[in-house]
N, C-alpha and C positions, 0 to 999 in steps of 0.2 A: 955962756951960761953952762953951769955944770949939769951933768946928767942927773945928779941927785935933786937939784932944784927943779929941773924940767919934769922929772917923775913926780915930785911933790905937787907941782902945778896940775899935772894930769890927774892925780888922785883927788885934789881939791875940786877940780872941775867935775869929776865923776861923782863925787859926793853930792855936789850941788845939783847936777842934772838928774841923777838917778833919784836922789832924795826929793827933789822938786816934783818929778813925775809921780813918785810914790805918794806924796802928799796930795796931789791932784786926784790920783786914783782913790785914795782913802776918802777924800772929801766928797767925791761924786759916786763912786761905786759902793763904798761902804757907808755912805750917808752920814759922814762926820761933819759936814757943813762947809759953808763958804769960807770960814776962817782957815781951814786946812787948804782949800783950793788957793786962797790968796797967798798963804805961805809958800805953796808950791810955785806959784807964778813968780814970786820974788826970788826964790832959790834958782829957778830956771833962768831968770834974767842975770843973776850973779854968775851963773855958769858961763854965760857969754863973755862977761867981763874978765873972769879968771883966765879964759883961753887966750886972751890978748896979751898976757904977760909972758908967753913963750918967746924965746929969743928969735926963732926962725920967722922970717917975714912972709913965708908962703902959707896963706890961709889953707889951701888945699892939703898941703903936707901935714899941717898941725891937726886938721880935722880928720884926715885919714888915719894918722897915727893914733889919735884919741879914740877912734873907733874900737881899736883893740882893747884899750883900757875900759871903755864903756861895756863891752861884751863881758869881760871878766868881772868887772865891778857889779854889773847887773845880777850875775849869778851869785856873787858874794852877798849882795844886798838881800836877795831872796832867801839865802841861808840864814842870815842874821835876823831880818825883819819878819819873815813869813814862814820860817821853818822848812824852806824848800830843800830838797835833797838831790843835788845834781848827780847824774850818772856819769859813767866813765866817758861817754861821748860829749857830754856838756864840758867836762874838765878838759878833755883832749882838744875840743874846739876852742875853748878859752885860751889854752896854752899856744895853739897855733896863731890865734889872733894877737896874743902878746908878742910872739916871735915876729910876726909881721910888723907890729908897731915898732919894735926895736930896730928892725932893718930900715923901715921908712924914716925913722926919726934920728937914729944914732949911727948909721953907716958912715964911714969916712968918705967925705966928698972932696974932690980936688978943686976947691974954689980958689 
């Protein structure tokens, strides 16, 4: 699998997981209703499906690497959806997480 396809799958998974959690949050905390919660539950389920399309067969590696995408994606979602303004430590932390993700997922391994 190409790195580009793998990154695209990570981004799709992040969109579904973060978006699903945001929908549940909106439905419950912002009192938008059960339809929002239901949409969030569906999106969260689809996140689990998308993650299975990564070519690496190691569940732990995929989820560990995805964690870096989740951290950066969560901050980006907050900027876009809620007007959140990350500070330099948020950005530095997200970049560290993405670097860790790249090492975990794409380091050359002698298989």
